C-alpha positions, -999 to +999 in steps of 0.1 A: +114+350+193+115+314+192+138+298+166+136+263+152+165+239+162+170+205+147+176+179+175+178+144+175+162+123+203+163+085+208+131+068+199+126+056+235+129+091+249+107+106+225+082+078+234+084+087+270+080+124+264+048+118+243+034+096+269+039+125+297+027+156+274+014+144+238+031+151+207+016+185+207+034+192+240+069+184+231+083+216+224+068+233+256+081+205+275+116+204+259+118+245+265+108+240+301+131+213+308+161+231+290+154+263+310+154+243+344+187+225+333+204+258+323+196+273+357+207+243+375+241+245+355+244+282+364+237+275+399+261+246+401+287+269+385+282+297+411+284+272+440+317+261+427+333+292+420+358+309+444+341+343+440+323+354+472+286+358+469+285+389+492+309+419+484+310+447+510+312+474+482+279+461+469+264+471+500+275+505+512+244+510+533+257+483+556+291+503+561+281+513+597+267+479+605+235+460+599+220+470+632+223+506+624+209+502+588+179+483+605+174+511+630+175+537+603+149+518+581+128+513+613+130+551+619+121+560+582+091+538+585+079+554+617+081+591+600+062+575+569+036+561+591+033+591+610+025+611+579+003+585+567-017+582+598-021+620+602-033+623+565-059+596+574-071+611+604-076+645+585-098+625+561-117+610+589-124+642+605-138+657+573-159+627+564-175+629+600-181+666+598-201+659+567-227+636+584 
């Protein structure tokens, strides 16, 4: 839920904001601008941190190597598509038989 916050802006900045979005668009503009700035600061903090972005323990599916994982996904996809194709072929036959 939105909450009011009393902030002070320099007069020249307020005029520039109003010129861009009008006095009725100030709040939305400031919210969007603040969110973007928070995201940017968080990204900069992340990029400057020493913690690795990728941790092996977060991805146990890749313990056997990325190639093995990809082959497993492809095999599972083929099995799934095979089931789907056989169901669709069964429906087609029934549809044709009715005609």
